[in-house]
Each structure stands twice: as structure tokens, then as C-alpha cells.
KOLNU-970084 format. One record per residue: residue in three letters; chain; x, y negated, z negated of N, C-alpha, C in turn. Coordinates in pm, whole numbers, plus 50000, padded with zeros to 5 digits. Layout:
@res ALA | chain A | nX X | nY Y | nZ Z | caX X | caY Y | caZ Z | cX X | cY Y | cZ Z
...
//
This chain:
@res UNK | chain A | nX 43685 | nY 18974 | nZ 22315 | caX 43774 | caY 19084 | caZ 22345 | cX 43918 | cY 19048 | cZ 22312
@res UNK | chain A | nX 43955 | nY 18924 | nZ 22341 | caX 44091 | caY 18881 | caZ 22311 | cX 44118 | cY 18879 | cZ 22160
@res UNK | chain A | nX 44015 | nY 18848 | nZ 22084 | caX 44031 | caY 18847 | caZ 21938 | cX 44059 | cY 18989 | cZ 21888
@res UNK | chain A | nX 43983 | nY 19084 | nZ 21941 | caX 44002 | caY 19224 | caZ 21900 | cX 44142 | cY 19271 | cZ 21938
@res UNK | chain A | nX 44185 | nY 19240 | nZ 22060 | caX 44319 | caY 19281 | caZ 22103 | cX 44426 | cY 19214 | cZ 22017
@res UNK | chain A | nX 44404 | nY 19088 | nZ 21980 | caX 44499 | caY 19019 | caZ 21894 | cX 44507 | cY 19081 | cZ 21756
@res UNK | chain A | nX 44393 | nY 19121 | nZ 21701 | caX 44392 | caY 19186 | caZ 21570 | cX 44465 | cY 19320 | cZ 21578
@res UNK | chain A | nX 44442 | nY 19395 | nZ 21686 | caX 44511 | caY 19523 | caZ 21702 | cX 44662 | cY 19504 | cZ 21714
@res UNK | chain A | nX 44704 | nY 19407 | nZ 21793 | caX 44847 | caY 19381 | caZ 21809 | cX 44908 | cY 19332 | cZ 21678
@res UNK | chain A | nX 44836 | nY 19246 | nZ 21607 | caX 44885 | caY 19197 | caZ 21478 | cX 44901 | cY 19308 | cZ 21376
@res UNK | chain A | nX 44804 | nY 19399 | nZ 21372 | caX 44814 | caY 19509 | caZ 21276 | cX 44923 | cY 19606 | cZ 21317
@res UNK | chain A | nX 44948 | nY 19622 | nZ 21446 | caX 45058 | caY 19705 | caZ 21491 | cX 45191 | cY 19647 | cZ 21445
@res UNK | chain A | nX 45209 | nY 19518 | nZ 21465 | caX 45333 | caY 19453 | caZ 21422 | cX 45348 | cY 19457 | cZ 21270
@res UNK | chain A | nX 45240 | nY 19435 | nZ 21198 | caX 45244 | caY 19443 | caZ 21053 | cX 45281 | cY 19584 | cZ 21007
@res UNK | chain A | nX 45229 | nY 19685 | nZ 21076 | caX 45262 | caY 19823 | caZ 21043 | cX 45409 | cY 19853 | cZ 21064
@res UNK | chain A | nX 45465 | nY 19804 | nZ 21173 | caX 45607 | caY 19826 | caZ 21199 | cX 45692 | cY 19757 | cZ 21093
@res UNK | chain A | nX 45657 | nY 19635 | nZ 21057 | caX 45732 | caY 19561 | caZ 20956 | cX 45721 | cY 19630 | cZ 20820
@res UNK | chain A | nX 45600 | nY 19670 | nZ 20784 | caX 45581 | caY 19735 | caZ 20654 | cX 45652 | cY 19870 | cZ 20647
@res UNK | chain A | nX 45654 | nY 19942 | nZ 20758 | caX 45718 | caY 20073 | caZ 20757 | cX 45868 | cY 20059 | cZ 20735
@res UNK | chain A | nX 45927 | nY 19956 | nZ 20790 | caX 46071 | caY 19936 | caZ 20772 | cX 46105 | cY 19888 | cZ 20632
@res UNK | chain A | nX 46024 | nY 19799 | nZ 20578 | caX 46056 | caY 19740 | caZ 20447 | cX 45999 | cY 19817 | cZ 20330
@res UNK | chain A | nX 45892 | nY 19891 | nZ 20353 | caX 45826 | caY 19966 | caZ 20247 | cX 45817 | cY 20113 | cZ 20288
@res UNK | chain A | nX 45917 | nY 20192 | nZ 20256 | caX 45918 | caY 20331 | caZ 20305 | cX 45805 | cY 20417 | cZ 20249
@res UNK | chain A | nX 45744 | nY 20379 | nZ 20139 | caX 45635 | caY 20456 | caZ 20079 | cX 45500 | cY 20427 | cZ 20143
@res UNK | chain A | nX 45495 | nY 20334 | nZ 20237 | caX 45366 | caY 20293 | caZ 20295 | cX 45300 | cY 20408 | cZ 20372
@res UNK | chain A | nX 45379 | nY 20501 | nZ 20425 | caX 45323 | caY 20616 | caZ 20496 | cX 45238 | cY 20702 | cZ 20406
@res UNK | chain A | nX 45283 | nY 20721 | nZ 20281 | caX 45205 | caY 20801 | caZ 20186 | cX 45076 | cY 20730 | cZ 20149
@res UNK | chain A | nX 45082 | nY 20598 | nZ 20133 | caX 44962 | caY 20521 | caZ 20102 | cX 44862 | cY 20531 | cZ 20217
@res UNK | chain A | nX 44913 | nY 20521 | nZ 20340 | caX 44826 | caY 20533 | caZ 20457 | cX 44759 | cY 20669 | cZ 20462
@res UNK | chain A | nX 44834 | nY 20773 | nZ 20433 | caX 44778 | caY 20909 | caZ 20434 | cX 44666 | cY 20921 | cZ 20331
@res UNK | chain A | nX 44689 | nY 20870 | nZ 20211 | caX 44587 | caY 20876 | caZ 20106 | cX 44463 | cY 20797 | cZ 20148
@res UNK | chain A | nX 44482 | nY 20681 | nZ 20209 | caX 44367 | caY 20600 | caZ 20252 | cX 44288 | cY 20669 | cZ 20363
@res UNK | chain A | nX 44358 | nY 20735 | nZ 20455 | caX 44288 | caY 20807 | caZ 20562 | cX 44206 | cY 20922 | cZ 20502
@res UNK | chain A | nX 44265 | nY 20997 | nZ 20407 | caX 44191 | caY 21105 | caZ 20342 | cX 44069 | cY 21051 | cZ 20267
@res UNK | chain A | nX 44085 | nY 20936 | nZ 20202 | caX 43974 | caY 20874 | caZ 20131 | cX 43863 | cY 20834 | cZ 20228
@res UNK | chain A | nX 43900 | nY 20776 | nZ 20342 | caX 43800 | caY 20739 | caZ 20441 | cX 43727 | cY 20861 | cZ 20497
@res UNK | chain A | nX 43801 | nY 20969 | nZ 20522 | caX 43737 | caY 21092 | caZ 20569 | cX 43641 | cY 21150 | cZ 20465
@res UNK | chain A | nX 43681 | nY 21144 | nZ 20338 | caX 43594 | caY 21192 | caZ 20232 | cX 43466 | cY 21110 | cZ 20224
@res UNK | chain A | nX 43480 | nY 20978 | nZ 20231 | caX 43362 | caY 20891 | caZ 20225 | cX 43273 | cY 20910 | cZ 20347
@res UNK | chain A | nX 43333 | nY 20933 | nZ 20462 | caX 43254 | caY 20962 | caZ 20582 | cX 43177 | cY 21092 | cZ 20564
@res UNK | chain A | nX 43240 | nY 21193 | nZ 20507 | caX 43173 | caY 21320 | caZ 20480 | cX 43057 | cY 21302 | cZ 20384
@res UNK | chain A | nX 43076 | nY 21221 | nZ 20280 | caX 42966 | caY 21194 | caZ 20188 | cX 42850 | cY 21125 | cZ 20257
@res UNK | chain A | nX 42883 | nY 21031 | nZ 20343 | caX 42778 | caY 20957 | caZ 20413 | cX 42701 | cY 21048 | cZ 20509
@res UNK | chain A | nX 42772 | nY 21131 | nZ 20583 | caX 42706 | caY 21221 | caZ 20677 | cX 42627 | cY 21327 | cZ 20602
@res UNK | chain A | nX 42686 | nY 21383 | nZ 20497 | caX 42617 | caY 21486 | caZ 20420 | cX 42494 | cY 21434 | cZ 20347
@res UNK | chain A | nX 42492 | nY 21307 | nZ 20317 | caX 42377 | caY 21248 | caZ 20249 | cX 42266 | cY 21205 | cZ 20342
@res UNK | chain A | nX 42287 | nY 21217 | nZ 20471 | caX 42186 | caY 21176 | caZ 20567 | cX 42108 | cY 21300 | cZ 20613
@res UNK | chain A | nX 41983 | nY 21316 | nZ 20569 | caX 41908 | caY 21438 | caZ 20603 | cX 41884 | cY 21455 | cZ 20752
@res UNK | chain A | nX 41873 | nY 21347 | nZ 20824 | caX 41848 | caY 21355 | caZ 20968 | cX 41969 | cY 21420 | cZ 21039
@res UNK | chain A | nX 42089 | nY 21384 | nZ 20998 | caX 42208 | caY 21442 | caZ 21058 | cX 42224 | cY 21587 | cZ 21016
@res UNK | chain A | nX 42199 | nY 21615 | nZ 20889 | caX 42213 | caY 21753 | caZ 20839 | cX 42115 | cY 21846 | cZ 20910
@res UNK | chain A | nX 41994 | nY 21801 | nZ 20935 | caX 41896 | caY 21883 | caZ 21006 | cX 41935 | cY 21907 | cZ 21151
@res UNK | chain A | nX 42009 | nY 21813 | nZ 21209 | caX 42048 | caY 21824 | caZ 21350 | cX 42182 | cY 21893 | cZ 21370
@res UNK | chain A | nX 42244 | nY 21942 | nZ 21262 | caX 42376 | caY 22004 | caZ 21274 | cX 42383 | cY 22122 | cZ 21371
@res UNK | chain A | nX 42284 | nY 22213 | nZ 21373 | caX 42294 | caY 22323 | caZ 21472 | cX 42300 | cY 22272 | cZ 21616
@res UNK | chain A | nX 42218 | nY 22174 | nZ 21648 | caX 42220 | caY 22117 | caZ 21782 | cX 42350 | cY 22043 | cZ 21809
@res UNK | chain A | nX 42396 | nY 21969 | nZ 21710 | caX 42522 | caY 21896 | caZ 21726 | cX 42638 | cY 21992 | cZ 21744
@res UNK | chain A | nX 42635 | nY 22104 | nZ 21673 | caX 42743 | caY 22203 | caZ 21685 | cX 42748 | cY 22265 | cZ 21823
@res UNK | chain A | nX 42631 | nY 22295 | nZ 21878 | caX 42626 | caY 22352 | caZ 22013 | cX 42676 | cY 22251 | cZ 22115
@res UNK | chain A | nX 42631 | nY 22127 | nZ 22100 | caX 42676 | caY 22022 | caZ 22191 | cX 42828 | cY 22004 | cZ 22181
@res UNK | chain A | nX 42881 | nY 22003 | nZ 22060 | caX 43025 | caY 21987 | caZ 22041 | cX 43102 | cY 22103 | cZ 22102
@res UNK | chain A | nX 43048 | nY 22223 | nZ 22088 | caX 43113 | caY 22341 | caZ 22147 | cX 43116 | cY 22332 | cZ 22299
@res UNK | chain A | nX 43007 | nY 22289 | nZ 22359 | caX 43001 | caY 22274 | caZ 22504 | cX 43099 | cY 22168 | cZ 22551
@res UNK | chain A | nX 43101 | nY 22054 | nZ 22482 | caX 43192 | caY 21945 | caZ 22520 | cX 43337 | cY 21990 | cZ 22507
@res UNK | chain A | nX 43371 | nY 22057 | nZ 22397 | caX 43508 | caY 22104 | caZ 22376 | cX 43548 | cY 22204 | cZ 22484
@res UNK | chain A | nX 43457 | nY 22297 | nZ 22517 | caX 43486 | caY 22397 | caZ 22619 | cX 43510 | cY 22331 | cZ 22754
@res UNK | chain A | nX 43422 | nY 22238 | nZ 22793 | caX 43436 | caY 22172 | caZ 22922 | cX 43561 | cY 22083 | cZ 22927
@res UNK | chain A | nX 43593 | nY 22018 | nZ 22816 | caX 43714 | caY 21935 | caZ 22812 | cX 43839 | cY 22023 | cZ 22827
@res UNK | chain A | nX 43840 | nY 22137 | nZ 22761 | caX 43953 | caY 22229 | caZ 22773 | cX 43963 | cY 22283 | cZ 22916
@res UNK | chain A | nX 43850 | nY 22320 | nZ 22972 | caX 43849 | caY 22369 | caZ 23109 | cX 43899 | cY 22262 | cZ 23207
@res UNK | chain A | nX 43855 | nY 22140 | nZ 23188 | caX 43902 | caY 22030 | caZ 23273 | cX 44051 | cY 22007 | cZ 23259
@res UNK | chain A | nX 44103 | nY 22018 | nZ 23138 | caX 44246 | caY 22001 | caZ 23117 | cX 44326 | cY 22113 | cZ 23184
@res UNK | chain A | nX 44276 | nY 22234 | nZ 23176 | caX 44342 | caY 22347 | caZ 23241 | cX 44342 | cY 22328 | cZ 23392
@res UNK | chain A | nX 44230 | nY 22286 | nZ 23446 | caX 44221 | caY 22264 | caZ 23591 | cX 44314 | cY 22151 | cZ 23635
@res UNK | chain A | nX 44318 | nY 22043 | nZ 23557 | caX 44406 | caY 21931 | caZ 23592 | cX 44553 | cY 21973 | cZ 23582
@res UNK | chain A | nX 44587 | nY 22052 | nZ 23482 | caX 44724 | caY 22101 | caZ 23468 | cX 44760 | cY 22192 | cZ 23585
@res UNK | chain A | nX 44666 | nY 22274 | nZ 23629 | caX 44691 | caY 22360 | caZ 23745 | cX 44714 | cY 22279 | cZ 23871
@res UNK | chain A | nX 44632 | nY 22177 | nZ 23891 | caX 44651 | caY 22091 | caZ 24008 | cX 44785 | cY 22017 | cZ 24001
@res UNK | chain A | nX 44822 | nY 21969 | nZ 23885 | caX 44950 | caY 21901 | caZ 23868 | cX 45066 | cY 21997 | cZ 23893
@res UNK | chain A | nX 45053 | nY 22120 | nZ 23845 | caX 45156 | caY 22221 | caZ 23864 | cX 45178 | cY 22248 | cZ 24014
@res UNK | chain A | nX 45066 | nY 22260 | nZ 24087 | caX 45077 | caY 22283 | caZ 24231 | cX 45136 | cY 22162 | cZ 24303
@res UNK | chain A | nX 45103 | nY 22043 | nZ 24255 | caX 45151 | caY 21921 | caZ 24320 | cX 45300 | cY 21902 | cZ 24300
@res UNK | chain A | nX 45352 | nY 21933 | nZ 24179 | caX 45494 | caY 21911 | caZ 24154 | cX 45581 | cY 22029 | cZ 24195
@res UNK | chain A | nX 45521 | nY 22142 | nZ 24225 | caX 45597 | caY 22262 | caZ 24261 | cX 45645 | cY 22259 | cZ 24402
//
């Protein structure tokens, strides 16, 4: 776990240094993120098991999104009453 945290902290520091010295690094990062998303889409689209389960996954995602939004609204309401 310490190794993972060290790698994360090291990459954070490297990102800060690169951003200051290499102003174009943000555009490179954006292109790399888009490339990773595209490759992920290819991988998911090429997997027949996932493609067949998309209707079920969509319903599950809709339920999770709805409940997460509802929970956020309820928590915001409780916070509003607490600070008021």
C-alpha cells in the first residue's frame, strides 16, 4: 500500500513540475485520456458478453444514478437544515 501511495505522490509532484515547465503538457494529457477512452470502448465493444448484458447494465446504472442523486439531495437538505 505504501508503494502505491508513493507512486501516486510521485506522479502528482511530477505533474506539478511538468505543468510549470512544459505548458503544452495539458494538451498531451487530454489527447492521451481520449486515446485511453477510445481503446476502452474498443475493448468493451469487442466483448460479446458485455454487449449482450448492456440492457441489464443500463438499468442497473440508471438505478444507481437515481439513488445516488436522491441521496445527495437528502444529504444537502439535512445540511441545509443543520446550518440554517
